[in-house]
C-alpha positions as a Markdown table, in Angstrom:
| # | Residue | x | y | z |
|---|---|---|---|---|
| 1 | Unk | 4.6 | -5.7 | 2.5 |
| 2 | Unk | 4.9 | -8.8 | 3.2 |
| 3 | Unk | 5.4 | -9.9 | 6.9 |
| 4 | Unk | 8.6 | -11.6 | 7.8 |
| 5 | Unk | 7.9 | -15.6 | 9.0 |
| 6 | Unk | 8.3 | -15.3 | 12.8 |
| 7 | Unk | 11.2 | -17.4 | 13.0 |
| 8 | Unk | 13.1 | -15.0 | 10.8 |
| 9 | Unk | 11.6 | -12.0 | 13.2 |
| 10 | Unk | 13.0 | -14.0 | 16.2 |
| 11 | Unk | 16.3 | -14.3 | 14.6 |
| 12 | Unk | 16.6 | -10.7 | 13.9 |
| 13 | Unk | 15.5 | -10.1 | 17.8 |
| 14 | Unk | 18.0 | -11.9 | 18.8 |
| 15 | Unk | 20.5 | -10.5 | 17.0 |
| 16 | Unk | 19.7 | -7.0 | 18.1 |
| 17 | Unk | 19.4 | -8.3 | 21.7 |
| 18 | Unk | 23.1 | -9.8 | 21.2 |
| 19 | Unk | 24.1 | -6.8 | 19.6 |
| 20 | Unk | 23.0 | -4.7 | 22.2 |
| 21 | Unk | 24.5 | -6.8 | 25.4 |
| 22 | Unk | 27.7 | -7.3 | 23.8 |
| 23 | Unk | 27.7 | -3.4 | 23.2 |
| 24 | Unk | 26.7 | -3.2 | 26.8 |
| 25 | Unk | 29.5 | -5.7 | 27.6 |
| 26 | Unk | 31.9 | -3.7 | 26.3 |
| 27 | Unk | 31.0 | 0.0 | 27.9 |
| 28 | Unk | 31.1 | -2.1 | 30.7 |
| 29 | Unk | 34.4 | -3.8 | 30.9 |
| 30 | Unk | 35.5 | -0.4 | 29.3 |
| 31 | Unk | 34.3 | 1.5 | 32.2 |
| 32 | Unk | 35.6 | -1.1 | 35.3 |
| 33 | Unk | 38.9 | -0.9 | 32.7 |
| 34 | Unk | 39.2 | 2.7 | 33.1 |
| 35 | Unk | 37.8 | 3.1 | 36.4 |
| 36 | Unk | 38.1 | 0.3 | 38.6 |
| 37 | Unk | 40.6 | -1.8 | 37.4 |
| 38 | Unk | 43.3 | -2.7 | 39.8 |
| 39 | Unk | 46.7 | -3.7 | 38.9 |
| 40 | Unk | 48.8 | -5.2 | 41.2 |
| 41 | Unk | 52.0 | -3.3 | 42.6 |
| 42 | Unk | 55.4 | -5.3 | 43.2 |
| 43 | Unk | 58.7 | -4.4 | 45.0 |
| 44 | Unk | 62.2 | -5.9 | 45.0 |
| 45 | Unk | 62.5 | -5.4 | 48.7 |
| 46 | Unk | 60.1 | -5.0 | 51.6 |
| 47 | Unk | 62.1 | -1.6 | 52.2 |
| 48 | Unk | 60.8 | -0.3 | 49.1 |
| 49 | Unk | 57.4 | -1.9 | 49.9 |
| 50 | Unk | 57.2 | 0.6 | 52.8 |
| 51 | Unk | 58.0 | 3.3 | 51.2 |
| 52 | Unk | 56.0 | 3.1 | 47.9 |
| 53 | Unk | 53.2 | 0.3 | 48.9 |
| 54 | Unk | 49.7 | 0.7 | 49.1 |
| 55 | Unk | 47.7 | 0.3 | 52.4 |
| 56 | Unk | 44.5 | 0.2 | 50.8 |
| 57 | Unk | 43.7 | 3.6 | 50.8 |
| 58 | Unk | 43.7 | 4.9 | 46.9 |
| 59 | Unk | 39.8 | 3.7 | 46.6 |
| 60 | Unk | 38.0 | 5.8 | 49.2 |
| 61 | Unk | 40.7 | 8.8 | 49.6 |
| 62 | Unk | 43.2 | 8.4 | 47.0 |
| 63 | Unk | 43.8 | 11.3 | 44.4 |
| 64 | Unk | 44.1 | 11.1 | 40.4 |
| 65 | Unk | 48.2 | 11.3 | 40.1 |
| 66 | Unk | 48.0 | 13.7 | 37.1 |
| 67 | Unk | 45.5 | 15.9 | 38.9 |
| 68 | Unk | 47.8 | 15.7 | 42.5 |
| 69 | Unk | 51.0 | 16.2 | 40.4 |
| 70 | Unk | 49.8 | 19.7 | 38.9 |
| 71 | Unk | 48.5 | 20.9 | 41.8 |
| 72 | Unk | 51.2 | 22.4 | 43.0 |
| 73 | Unk | 52.0 | 24.2 | 39.8 |
| 74 | Unk | 48.6 | 25.6 | 40.0 |
| 75 | Unk | 48.3 | 26.7 | 43.3 |
| 76 | Unk | 51.7 | 27.6 | 44.4 |
| 77 | Unk | 50.3 | 29.9 | 46.9 |
| 78 | Unk | 48.5 | 27.7 | 48.9 |
| 79 | Unk | 52.3 | 25.9 | 50.2 |
| 80 | Unk | 54.4 | 27.1 | 52.6 |
| 81 | Unk | 57.0 | 27.8 | 50.3 |
| 82 | Unk | 58.6 | 26.8 | 46.7 |
| 83 | Unk | 59.3 | 23.1 | 46.0 |
| 84 | Unk | 56.2 | 21.5 | 45.1 |
| 85 | Unk | 55.7 | 19.2 | 48.4 |
| 86 | Unk | 58.9 | 19.1 | 49.3 |
| 87 | Unk | 58.0 | 22.2 | 51.0 |
| 88 | Unk | 55.8 | 20.2 | 53.3 |
| 89 | Unk | 59.0 | 18.1 | 54.2 |
| 90 | Unk | 58.6 | 15.1 | 52.1 |
| 91 | Unk | 61.3 | 13.7 | 50.4 |
| 92 | Unk | 61.7 | 12.4 | 46.6 |
| 93 | Unk | 64.4 | 10.0 | 46.1 |
| 94 | Unk | 65.9 | 10.0 | 42.4 |
| 95 | Unk | 63.9 | 8.0 | 40.1 |
| 96 | Unk | 60.4 | 7.7 | 42.0 |
| 97 | Unk | 57.4 | 10.0 | 40.8 |
| 98 | Unk | 56.2 | 10.4 | 44.2 |
| 99 | Unk | 57.9 | 11.2 | 47.9 |
| 100 | Unk | 58.5 | 8.8 | 50.2 |
| 101 | Unk | 55.4 | 7.7 | 52.1 |
| 102 | Unk | 53.2 | 7.6 | 48.6 |
| 103 | Unk | 52.0 | 5.0 | 46.7 |
| 104 | Unk | 51.1 | 5.4 | 43.2 |
| 105 | Unk | 48.6 | 2.6 | 42.2 |
| 106 | Unk | 46.3 | 2.0 | 39.3 |
| 107 | Unk | 42.8 | 1.6 | 40.0 |
| 108 | Unk | 41.4 | 2.3 | 36.9 |
| 109 | Unk | 44.0 | 5.3 | 36.7 |
| 110 | Unk | 46.7 | 6.1 | 38.6 |
| 111 | Unk | 45.9 | 7.0 | 41.7 |
| 112 | Unk | 48.3 | 8.4 | 45.1 |
| 113 | Unk | 47.7 | 7.7 | 48.2 |
| 114 | Unk | 50.0 | 7.7 | 51.5 |
| 115 | Unk | 51.3 | 4.7 | 53.9 |
| 116 | Unk | 53.0 | 4.4 | 57.1 |
| 117 | Unk | 56.4 | 5.9 | 55.9 |
| 118 | Unk | 54.8 | 9.1 | 55.2 |
| 119 | Unk | 55.0 | 9.5 | 59.2 |
| 120 | Unk | 57.5 | 6.9 | 59.9 |
| 121 | Unk | 60.6 | 7.9 | 57.5 |
| 122 | Unk | 63.1 | 9.8 | 59.8 |
| 123 | Unk | 65.6 | 12.4 | 57.8 |
| 124 | Unk | 68.7 | 14.0 | 59.3 |
| 125 | Unk | 72.0 | 16.2 | 58.3 |
| 126 | Unk | 74.9 | 16.8 | 59.9 |
| 127 | Unk | 75.5 | 19.9 | 58.0 |
| 128 | Unk | 73.0 | 22.3 | 55.8 |
| 129 | Unk | 75.1 | 21.5 | 52.7 |
| 130 | Unk | 74.3 | 17.7 | 52.5 |
| 131 | Unk | 71.7 | 15.9 | 51.2 |
| 132 | Unk | 69.2 | 14.1 | 53.9 |
| 133 | Unk | 70.0 | 10.5 | 55.3 |
| 134 | Unk | 66.4 | 8.7 | 55.3 |
| 135 | Unk | 65.9 | 6.4 | 58.1 |
| 136 | Unk | 63.2 | 4.4 | 57.3 |
| 137 | Unk | 60.4 | 3.6 | 60.7 |
| 138 | Unk | 62.2 | 6.8 | 62.1 |
| 139 | Unk | 59.6 | 9.6 | 63.0 |
| 140 | Unk | 59.4 | 12.1 | 60.8 |
| 141 | Unk | 60.5 | 15.3 | 62.4 |
| 142 | Unk | 59.9 | 17.5 | 58.7 |
| 143 | Unk | 56.2 | 16.5 | 57.9 |
| 144 | Unk | 53.9 | 18.9 | 57.9 |
| 145 | Unk | 50.5 | 16.8 | 57.4 |
| 146 | Unk | 48.4 | 19.3 | 58.6 |
| 147 | Unk | 49.6 | 21.7 | 55.9 |
| 148 | Unk | 49.2 | 19.0 | 53.2 |
| 149 | Unk | 45.6 | 18.5 | 54.1 |
| 150 | Unk | 45.0 | 22.5 | 54.3 |
| 151 | Unk | 46.7 | 22.6 | 50.9 |
| 152 | Unk | 44.9 | 19.9 | 49.1 |
| 153 | Unk | 41.6 | 21.7 | 50.2 |
| 154 | Unk | 42.7 | 25.5 | 49.4 |
| 155 | Unk | 43.5 | 24.0 | 46.1 |
| 156 | Unk | 40.0 | 22.3 | 45.5 |
| 157 | Unk | 38.3 | 25.7 | 46.6 |
| 158 | Unk | 40.0 | 28.1 | 44.5 |
| 159 | Unk | 38.3 | 29.1 | 41.5 |
| 160 | Unk | 40.8 | 28.1 | 39.0 |
| 161 | Unk | 40.1 | 24.5 | 40.2 |
| 162 | Unk | 38.1 | 23.9 | 36.9 |
| 163 | Unk | 38.3 | 21.2 | 34.0 |
| 164 | Unk | 40.0 | 23.3 | 31.3 |
| 165 | Unk | 42.9 | 24.5 | 33.8 |
| 166 | Unk | 43.4 | 21.3 | 35.1 |
| 167 | Unk | 43.6 | 19.8 | 31.7 |
| 168 | Unk | 46.0 | 22.6 | 30.4 |
| 169 | Unk | 48.3 | 21.7 | 33.1 |
| 170 | Unk | 48.4 | 18.1 | 33.0 |
| 171 | Unk | 49.0 | 18.5 | 29.3 |
| 172 | Unk | 52.4 | 20.0 | 29.8 |
| 173 | Unk | 53.2 | 16.6 | 31.2 |
| 174 | Unk | 51.1 | 13.9 | 29.5 |
| 175 | Unk | 49.2 | 13.0 | 26.3 |
| 176 | Unk | 46.1 | 11.6 | 28.0 |
| 177 | Unk | 44.6 | 10.9 | 24.7 |
| 178 | Unk | 40.8 | 11.4 | 23.4 |
| 179 | Unk | 39.3 | 8.9 | 25.6 |
| 180 | Unk | 40.7 | 9.9 | 29.2 |
| 181 | Unk | 40.4 | 13.5 | 28.6 |
| 182 | Unk | 36.5 | 13.0 | 28.4 |
| 183 | Unk | 36.5 | 11.0 | 31.4 |
| 184 | Unk | 39.0 | 13.3 | 33.4 |
| 185 | Unk | 36.7 | 16.3 | 31.8 |
| 186 | Unk | 33.5 | 14.9 | 32.7 |
| 187 | Unk | 34.1 | 12.7 | 35.7 |
| 188 | Unk | 37.6 | 12.6 | 37.5 |
| 189 | Unk | 38.1 | 16.1 | 37.7 |
| 190 | Unk | 35.0 | 16.9 | 39.1 |
| 191 | Unk | 34.8 | 14.1 | 41.6 |
| 192 | Unk | 37.9 | 14.9 | 42.7 |
| 193 | Unk | 37.2 | 18.4 | 43.2 |
| 194 | Unk | 34.1 | 17.2 | 45.1 |
| 195 | Unk | 35.9 | 14.7 | 47.1 |
| 196 | Unk | 38.3 | 16.9 | 48.2 |
| 197 | Unk | 35.9 | 19.6 | 49.3 |
| 198 | Unk | 34.2 | 16.7 | 51.2 |
| 199 | Unk | 37.8 | 16.4 | 53.0 |
| 200 | Unk | 37.4 | 20.0 | 54.3 |
| 201 | Unk | 34.2 | 19.6 | 56.0 |
| 202 | Unk | 35.3 | 16.3 | 57.7 |
| 203 | Unk | 38.4 | 17.6 | 59.0 |
| 204 | Unk | 37.2 | 21.5 | 59.7 |
| 205 | Unk | 37.3 | 20.8 | 63.4 |
| 206 | Unk | 41.1 | 21.0 | 62.9 |
| 207 | Unk | 40.4 | 24.9 | 63.0 |
| 208 | Unk | 39.1 | 24.8 | 66.6 |
| 209 | Unk | 42.1 | 23.5 | 68.1 |
| 210 | Unk | 45.7 | 24.4 | 68.4 |
| 211 | Unk | 47.8 | 23.7 | 65.1 |
| 212 | Unk | 49.9 | 20.4 | 64.7 |
| 213 | Unk | 53.3 | 21.6 | 63.1 |
| 214 | Unk | 56.1 | 19.9 | 61.4 |
| 215 | Unk | 56.7 | 16.3 | 62.6 |
| 216 | Unk | 53.6 | 16.1 | 64.7 |
| 217 | Unk | 49.8 | 14.4 | 64.4 |
| 218 | Unk | 46.7 | 14.2 | 65.5 |
| 219 | Unk | 46.5 | 10.4 | 65.0 |
| 220 | Unk | 43.0 | 9.3 | 66.5 |
| 221 | Unk | 40.6 | 12.4 | 66.3 |
| 222 | Unk | 40.2 | 11.7 | 62.8 |
| 223 | Unk | 39.2 | 8.2 | 63.5 |
| 224 | Unk | 37.0 | 9.2 | 66.3 |
| 225 | Unk | 35.1 | 11.9 | 63.8 |
| 226 | Unk | 34.9 | 9.8 | 60.5 |
| 227 | Unk | 35.5 | 6.1 | 61.2 |
| 228 | Unk | 33.8 | 5.7 | 64.6 |
| 229 | Unk | 30.8 | 8.3 | 64.3 |
| 230 | Unk | 32.1 | 10.4 | 66.6 |
| 231 | Unk | 30.6 | 14.6 | 66.9 |
| 232 | Unk | 33.5 | 16.6 | 66.9 |
| 233 | Unk | 31.3 | 19.4 | 68.2 |
| 234 | Unk | 30.5 | 17.4 | 71.5 |
| 235 | Unk | 34.1 | 16.4 | 71.9 |
| 236 | Unk | 37.1 | 19.5 | 72.1 |
| 237 | Unk | 40.0 | 17.0 | 73.1 |
| 238 | Unk | 43.2 | 17.9 | 71.6 |
| 239 | Unk | 45.5 | 15.2 | 70.5 |
| 240 | Unk | 49.0 | 16.6 | 68.9 |
| 241 | Unk | 51.6 | 14.0 | 69.2 |
| 242 | Unk | 55.0 | 13.6 | 68.1 |
| 243 | Unk | 55.6 | 11.0 | 65.3 |
| 244 | Unk | 57.0 | 7.5 | 66.9 |
| 245 | Unk | 59.3 | 5.2 | 65.3 |
| 246 | Unk | 58.6 | 1.9 | 64.1 |
| 247 | Unk | 62.2 | 0.3 | 64.3 |
| 248 | Unk | 63.2 | -2.7 | 66.2 |
| 249 | Unk | 59.3 | -3.7 | 67.1 |
| 250 | Unk | 60.2 | -7.4 | 67.4 |
| 251 | Unk | 61.6 | -6.9 | 70.7 |
| 252 | Unk | 58.2 | -5.0 | 71.9 |
| 253 | Unk | 56.4 | -8.2 | 71.4 |
| 254 | Unk | 53.2 | -7.0 | 73.9 |
| 255 | Unk | 54.3 | -3.4 | 75.0 |
| 256 | Unk | 51.8 | -1.2 | 75.3 |
| 257 | Unk | 51.6 | 0.7 | 71.7 |
| 258 | Unk | 50.8 | 4.2 | 71.1 |
| 259 | Unk | 51.8 | 6.9 | 73.5 |
| 260 | Unk | 49.0 | 6.0 | 75.6 |
| 261 | Unk | 49.3 | 2.1 | 75.4 |
| 262 | Unk | 46.1 | 2.1 | 73.8 |
| 263 | Unk | 46.2 | -1.2 | 72.4 |
| 264 | Unk | 49.4 | -3.8 | 72.5 |
| 265 | Unk | 48.5 | -6.2 | 69.4 |
| 266 | Unk | 51.2 | -4.6 | 66.6 |
| 267 | Unk | 48.9 | -6.4 | 64.1 |
| 268 | Unk | 45.7 | -4.6 | 65.3 |
| 269 | Unk | 47.6 | -1.3 | 65.2 |
| 270 | Unk | 49.0 | -1.5 | 61.6 |
| 271 | Unk | 45.6 | -3.0 | 60.4 |
| 272 | Unk | 43.5 | 0.1 | 62.0 |
| 273 | Unk | 46.4 | 2.4 | 61.1 |
| 274 | Unk | 45.4 | 1.6 | 57.4 |
| 275 | Unk | 42.0 | 2.0 | 57.9 |
| 276 | Unk | 42.5 | 5.2 | 59.9 |
| 277 | Unk | 44.7 | 6.7 | 57.0 |
| 278 | Unk | 41.9 | 6.2 | 54.4 |
| 279 | Unk | 41.4 | 2.4 | 53.7 |
| 280 | Unk | 37.4 | 2.8 | 54.2 |
| 281 | Unk | 34.7 | 2.1 | 51.7 |
| 282 | Unk | 32.1 | 4.1 | 51.0 |
| 283 | Unk | 30.3 | 5.9 | 54.1 |
| 284 | Unk | 33.2 | 5.0 | 56.2 |
| 285 | Unk | 32.7 | 1.3 | 57.0 |
| 286 | Unk | 35.4 | -1.0 | 57.6 |
| 287 | Unk | 36.4 | -2.5 | 54.0 |
| 288 | Unk | 35.9 | -6.1 | 53.4 |
| 289 | Unk | 39.1 | -6.3 | 52.3 |
| 290 | Unk | 42.6 | -4.8 | 53.6 |
| 291 | Unk | 45.9 | -5.6 | 51.6 |
| 292 | Unk | 46.3 | -7.7 | 55.0 |
| 293 | Unk | 49.3 | -10.3 | 53.1 |
| 294 | Unk | 51.4 | -6.7 | 52.2 |
| 295 | Unk | 50.5 | -5.1 | 55.7 |
| 296 | Unk | 51.6 | -8.4 | 57.4 |
| 297 | Unk | 55.1 | -7.9 | 55.2 |
| 298 | Unk | 55.3 | -4.6 | 56.3 |
| 299 | Unk | 54.5 | -6.2 | 60.0 |
| 300 | Unk | 57.4 | -8.3 | 59.6 |
| 301 | Unk | 59.6 | -5.5 | 58.2 |
| 302 | Unk | 59.2 | -3.0 | 61.0 |
| 303 | Unk | 60.3 | -5.7 | 63.5 |
| 304 | Unk | 63.7 | -6.5 | 62.4 |
| 305 | Unk | 64.8 | -2.9 | 61.3 |
| 306 | Unk | 67.3 | -1.3 | 63.9 |
| 307 | Unk | 67.7 | 2.2 | 64.4 |
| 308 | Unk | 70.5 | 4.3 | 63.3 |
| 309 | Unk | 73.5 | 4.7 | 64.7 |
| 310 | Unk | 74.4 | 8.3 | 66.3 |
| 311 | Unk | 76.3 | 10.2 | 63.7 |
| 312 | Unk | 79.0 | 12.0 | 65.2 |
| 313 | Unk | 81.8 | 10.7 | 67.4 |
| 314 | Unk | 81.0 | 9.8 | 71.0 |
| 315 | Unk | 83.4 | 10.6 | 74.3 |
| 316 | Unk | 83.9 | 6.8 | 75.1 |
| 317 | Unk | 85.9 | 7.3 | 78.4 |
| 318 | Unk | 82.5 | 8.2 | 79.7 |
| 319 | Unk | 80.2 | 5.2 | 78.9 |
| 320 | Unk | 80.9 | 3.3 | 81.6 |
| 321 | Unk | 79.6 | 6.0 | 84.2 |
| 322 | Unk | 76.7 | 6.7 | 81.8 |
| 323 | Unk | 75.8 | 3.3 | 81.8 |
| 324 | Unk | 75.9 | 2.8 | 85.6 |
| 325 | Unk | 73.8 | 6.1 | 85.9 |
| 326 | Unk | 71.6 | 4.6 | 83.4 |
| 327 | Unk | 71.0 | 1.3 | 85.1 |
| 328 | Unk | 70.5 | 2.9 | 88.3 |
| 329 | Unk | 67.9 | 5.5 | 86.9 |
| 330 | Unk | 66.4 | 4.9 | 84.1 |
| 331 | Unk | 66.7 | 1.0 | 83.0 |
| 332 | Unk | 63.8 | 0.1 | 84.8 |
| 333 | Unk | 61.3 | 1.9 | 82.8 |
| 334 | Unk | 63.4 | 2.7 | 79.4 |
| 335 | Unk | 66.0 | -0.8 | 79.2 |
| 336 | Unk | 64.7 | -3.9 | 77.2 |
| 337 | Unk | 63.1 | -6.2 | 79.8 |
| 338 | Unk | 63.0 | -3.3 | 82.4 |
| 339 | Unk | 60.7 | -3.8 | 85.4 |
| 340 | Unk | 57.9 | -1.0 | 83.9 |
| 341 | Unk | 59.3 | -0.7 | 80.1 |
| 342 | Unk | 56.4 | -1.0 | 78.1 |
| 343 | Unk | 53.9 | 0.0 | 80.5 |
| 344 | Unk | 51.4 | 3.1 | 81.3 |
| 345 | Unk | 53.1 | 5.3 | 84.1 |
| 346 | Unk | 50.1 | 6.9 | 85.4 |
| 347 | Unk | 49.8 | 10.6 | 84.4 |
| 348 | Unk | 49.7 | 11.3 | 88.1 |
| 349 | Unk | 53.6 | 10.3 | 88.5 |
| 350 | Unk | 54.7 | 10.8 | 85.0 |
| 351 | Unk | 53.5 | 14.7 | 85.3 |
| 352 | Unk | 53.2 | 15.5 | 81.0 |
| 353 | Unk | 50.3 | 17.2 | 79.2 |
| 354 | Unk | 47.4 | 15.6 | 79.7 |
| 355 | Unk | 45.9 | 16.5 | 76.8 |
| 356 | Unk | 46.8 | 13.4 | 74.3 |
| 357 | Unk | 45.7 | 11.1 | 77.1 |
| 358 | Unk | 42.1 | 12.4 | 77.4 |
| 359 | Unk | 41.5 | 12.6 | 73.4 |
| 360 | Unk | 41.4 | 8.7 | 73.7 |
| 361 | Unk | 38.4 | 7.8 | 75.5 |
| 362 | Unk | 36.6 | 4.7 | 76.7 |
| 363 | Unk | 33.8 | 4.9 | 74.1 |
| 364 | Unk | 36.6 | 5.3 | 71.6 |
| 365 | Unk | 38.1 | 1.8 | 72.6 |
| 366 | Unk | 34.7 | 0.2 | 73.0 |
| 367 | Unk | 33.8 | 1.1 | 69.3 |
| 368 | Unk | 37.0 | 0.1 | 67.8 |
| 369 | Unk | 36.8 | -3.2 | 69.3 |
| 370 | Unk | 33.0 | -3.5 | 67.9 |
| 371 | Unk | 34.0 | -2.1 | 64.2 |
| 372 | Unk | 35.2 | -4.9 | 61.9 |
| 373 | Unk | 32.4 | -7.5 | 63.2 |
| 374 | Unk | 31.6 | -9.7 | 60.6 |
| 375 | Unk | 34.9 | -8.8 | 58.5 |
| 376 | Unk | 38.1 | -11.2 | 57.7 |
| 377 | Unk | 39.7 | -9.5 | 60.9 |
| 378 | Unk | 38.7 | -8.2 | 64.0 |
| 379 | Unk | 39.8 | -5.8 | 67.0 |
| 380 | Unk | 39.6 | -6.8 | 70.2 |
| 381 | Unk | 42.9 | -4.7 | 72.0 |
| 382 | Unk | 41.6 | -1.5 | 72.5 |
| 383 | Unk | 41.7 | 0.1 | 76.0 |
| 384 | Unk | 41.4 | 3.4 | 77.5 |
| 385 | Unk | 44.5 | 3.9 | 79.9 |
| 386 | Unk | 45.6 | 6.4 | 82.4 |
| 387 | Unk | 49.0 | 7.5 | 81.5 |
| 388 | Unk | 52.1 | 7.3 | 79.1 |
| 389 | Unk | 53.9 | 4.4 | 77.9 |
| 390 | Unk | 57.6 | 4.2 | 79.2 |
| 391 | Unk | 59.4 | 3.4 | 76.1 |
| 392 | Unk | 62.8 | 1.8 | 75.1 |
| 393 | Unk | 65.1 | 3.9 | 74.3 |
| 394 | Unk | 66.7 | 2.3 | 71.2 |
| 395 | Unk | 67.6 | 5.0 | 68.9 |
| 396 | Unk | 66.8 | 7.8 | 71.0 |
| 397 | Unk | 68.9 | 10.4 | 69.3 |
| 398 | Unk | 66.8 | 10.4 | 66.6 |
| 399 | Unk | 63.6 | 11.1 | 68.6 |
| 400 | Unk | 64.4 | 14.6 | 69.3 |
| 401 | Unk | 62.3 | 16.9 | 70.4 |
| 402 | Unk | 60.6 | 14.8 | 73.5 |
| 403 | Unk | 58.0 | 13.7 | 75.2 |
| 404 | Unk | 54.6 | 12.5 | 73.6 |
| 405 | Unk | 54.1 | 15.8 | 72.4 |
| 406 | Unk | 57.5 | 17.1 | 71.1 |
| 407 | Unk | 57.7 | 19.6 | 73.6 |
| 408 | Unk | 61.5 | 19.5 | 74.5 |
| 409 | Unk | 63.9 | 20.1 | 72.1 |
| 410 | Unk | 66.7 | 17.9 | 73.7 |
| 411 | Unk | 67.9 | 15.2 | 76.3 |
| 412 | Unk | 70.3 | 18.1 | 77.7 |
| 413 | Unk | 66.8 | 20.0 | 78.1 |
| 414 | Unk | 64.9 | 17.2 | 79.1 |
| 415 | Unk | 67.5 | 16.6 | 82.5 |
| 416 | Unk | 66.4 | 20.1 | 83.5 |
| 417 | Unk | 63.4 | 21.4 | 85.7 |
| 418 | Unk | 60.2 | 21.7 | 83.9 |
| 419 | Unk | 60.4 | 25.3 | 84.6 |
| 420 | Unk | 64.2 | 25.7 | 83.1 |
| 421 | Unk | 63.4 | 24.1 | 79.6 |
| 422 | Unk | 62.8 | 26.1 | 76.7 |
| 423 | Unk | 59.7 | 27.6 | 76.0 |
| 424 | Unk | 60.1 | 28.5 | 72.3 |
| 425 | Unk | 62.0 | 27.2 | 69.9 |
| 426 | Unk | 61.6 | 25.7 | 66.5 |
| 427 | Unk | 61.3 | 21.9 | 65.0 |
| 428 | Unk | 61.1 | 20.7 | 61.4 |
| 429 | Unk | 64.8 | 21.4 | 60.7 |
| 430 | Unk | 66.5 | 18.6 | 60.5 |
| 431 | Unk | 70.1 | 19.7 | 60.5 |
| 432 | Unk | 71.3 | 18.0 | 64.1 |
| 433 | Unk | 73.0 | 19.7 | 66.2 |
| 434 | Unk | 76.8 | 18.5 | 66.3 |
| 435 | Unk | 78.0 | 16.4 | 69.5 |
| 436 | Unk | 74.1 | 17.3 | 71.2 |
| 437 | Unk | 71.0 | 15.2 | 71.3 |
| 438 | Unk | 68.6 | 17.2 | 69.5 |
| 439 | Unk | 68.2 | 19.1 | 65.9 |
| 440 | Unk | 69.0 | 22.7 | 65.7 |
| 441 | Unk | 66.1 | 24.4 | 67.0 |
| 442 | Unk | 67.5 | 28.0 | 67.4 |
| 443 | Unk | 68.8 | 30.8 | 64.8 |
| 444 | Unk | 67.6 | 31.9 | 61.5 |
| 445 | Unk | 68.0 | 28.5 | 60.1 |
| 446 | Unk | 65.9 | 26.7 | 62.0 |
| 447 | Unk | 63.1 | 29.8 | 62.1 |
| 448 | Unk | 63.3 | 29.6 | 58.1 |
| 449 | Unk | 62.6 | 25.7 | 57.6 |
| 450 | Unk | 61.0 | 24.8 | 61.1 |
| 451 | Unk | 57.8 | 25.3 | 63.2 |
| 452 | Unk | 57.4 | 27.5 | 66.2 |
| 453 | Unk | 56.5 | 25.3 | 69.5 |
| 454 | Unk | 54.9 | 27.4 | 72.3 |
| 455 | Unk | 54.8 | 25.7 | 75.3 |
| 456 | Unk | 52.0 | 27.5 | 76.9 |
| 457 | Unk | 49.7 | 26.7 | 73.9 |
| 458 | Unk | 47.4 | 23.8 | 75.0 |
| 459 | Unk | 48.7 | 20.5 | 74.2 |
| 460 | Unk | 52.1 | 21.8 | 74.3 |
| 461 | Unk | 53.1 | 21.5 | 77.7 |
| 462 | Unk | 56.7 | 21.0 | 78.6 |
| 463 | Unk | 56.0 | 19.9 | 81.8 |
| 464 | Unk | 56.6 | 16.5 | 83.6 |
| 465 | Unk | 59.4 | 13.4 | 83.2 |
| 466 | Unk | 61.4 | 15.6 | 85.8 |
| 467 | Unk | 63.0 | 12.1 | 86.0 |
| 468 | Unk | 67.5 | 12.7 | 86.8 |
| 469 | Unk | 67.3 | 16.5 | 87.1 |
| 470 | Unk | 69.3 | 16.4 | 90.1 |
| 471 | Unk | 72.0 | 14.2 | 88.8 |
| 472 | Unk | 75.3 | 15.9 | 89.0 |
| 473 | Unk | 76.4 | 17.7 | 86.0 |
| 474 | Unk | 79.1 | 15.0 | 85.2 |
| 475 | Unk | 76.5 | 12.0 | 85.7 |
| 476 | Unk | 74.2 | 14.0 | 83.1 |
| 477 | Unk | 76.9 | 14.6 | 80.7 |
| 478 | Unk | 77.7 | 10.7 | 81.1 |
| 479 | Unk | 74.2 | 9.6 | 80.7 |
| 480 | Unk | 73.9 | 11.2 | 77.5 |
| 481 | Unk | 76.9 | 10.6 | 76.3 |
| 482 | Unk | 75.6 | 6.6 | 76.7 |
| 483 | Unk | 72.4 | 6.9 | 75.4 |
| 484 | Unk | 74.0 | 8.0 | 72.0 |
| 485 | Unk | 74.9 | 4.6 | 71.5 |
| 486 | Unk | 71.3 | 2.9 | 72.5 |
């Protein structure tokens, strides 16, 4: 057989190489498109972005939407009750595929991650038959994040979590198509299961400490043990904390932030909040690019949001006396512009539960201040303090239960000596006490919907803040009536 001329052999070889390169390019593009292509989100308002926008955690910590969607149907016994994610306290709005506080973002395929609104969207009802009133930037009293984490891990460890079973459940909602089905079967579902199992190992330290309960979270032990690399076996601290409101932040410039005042930079708190909620790259390192512009929009939003008005009638005749009592006994710590407002009150003075304070250590602050060296942003304002922040009382009626660990159900109880405050009550039921300053925390409905607070459990102490306990009953009543107007 005649040998082909060299020039023709060269042309054939180049054609084959070109075809292989083109095929490789098509495969690479297809893999990028199906697994890594990022589709920007668009919202009509800052409020919508706050509720449903990404904070950059879907790549590292997000769950494929369709798997997340069918997990409550597949494993309802791992939830606290019927209703899917609603049973965990999350609130859905009509026309949305995720609850408030969860983004749905396409990065190759639709993924779900939670955002700031998950912890900072309050709900309340004035009677049990009402639909919840949603208050953006308020403290989420119903949500049980620990139960959510446990549900995810329990589902992944369930022997029914297989590609066949997950795909069968997804098929009831959507036709993925042959290529996507193959990706889900051989890549996305196995990787999701592995990721959730790893998540369970990372959070195993939770099982050696008291539960958080509804409306509370341990905000910084997860950061210490994951992002900052500290060893949970050597650190038994308890960080259980009530959710804090984010409204009116424009008036709190340079105030100490978080319960213990560990930073005074709102920008850094928001950026590190995103990182703490999972906006990390592989290995727990800081991402080279956070959605800084989107997070800045959230910062500007929470600066201008105002707290809601008290929903019941107020005894206006008591307000002058209540204001006078507040000015004399409370304003220095709790009025905007007060001499101690926004500063850290030493624990020896305030006397409240010390566990949250001990959880944040000097080493933690030092590590966070060096965490983002070499990146387009930096952290410099983290400190270790010796007490808790005296916060302004804007919207105080919706902050119940009270103190940094949510251990006192009402303002009325807070104005009593610590040994006369309730020692057992239920939190997480969002029906508000008519005429009072707290949620319904006793009775069958509160027991069904809530979580029992036992103040004898470490981290739950209701001691301290014994200011105003010696006021006359009439002065207490007038003060509480005035506080409803703030």
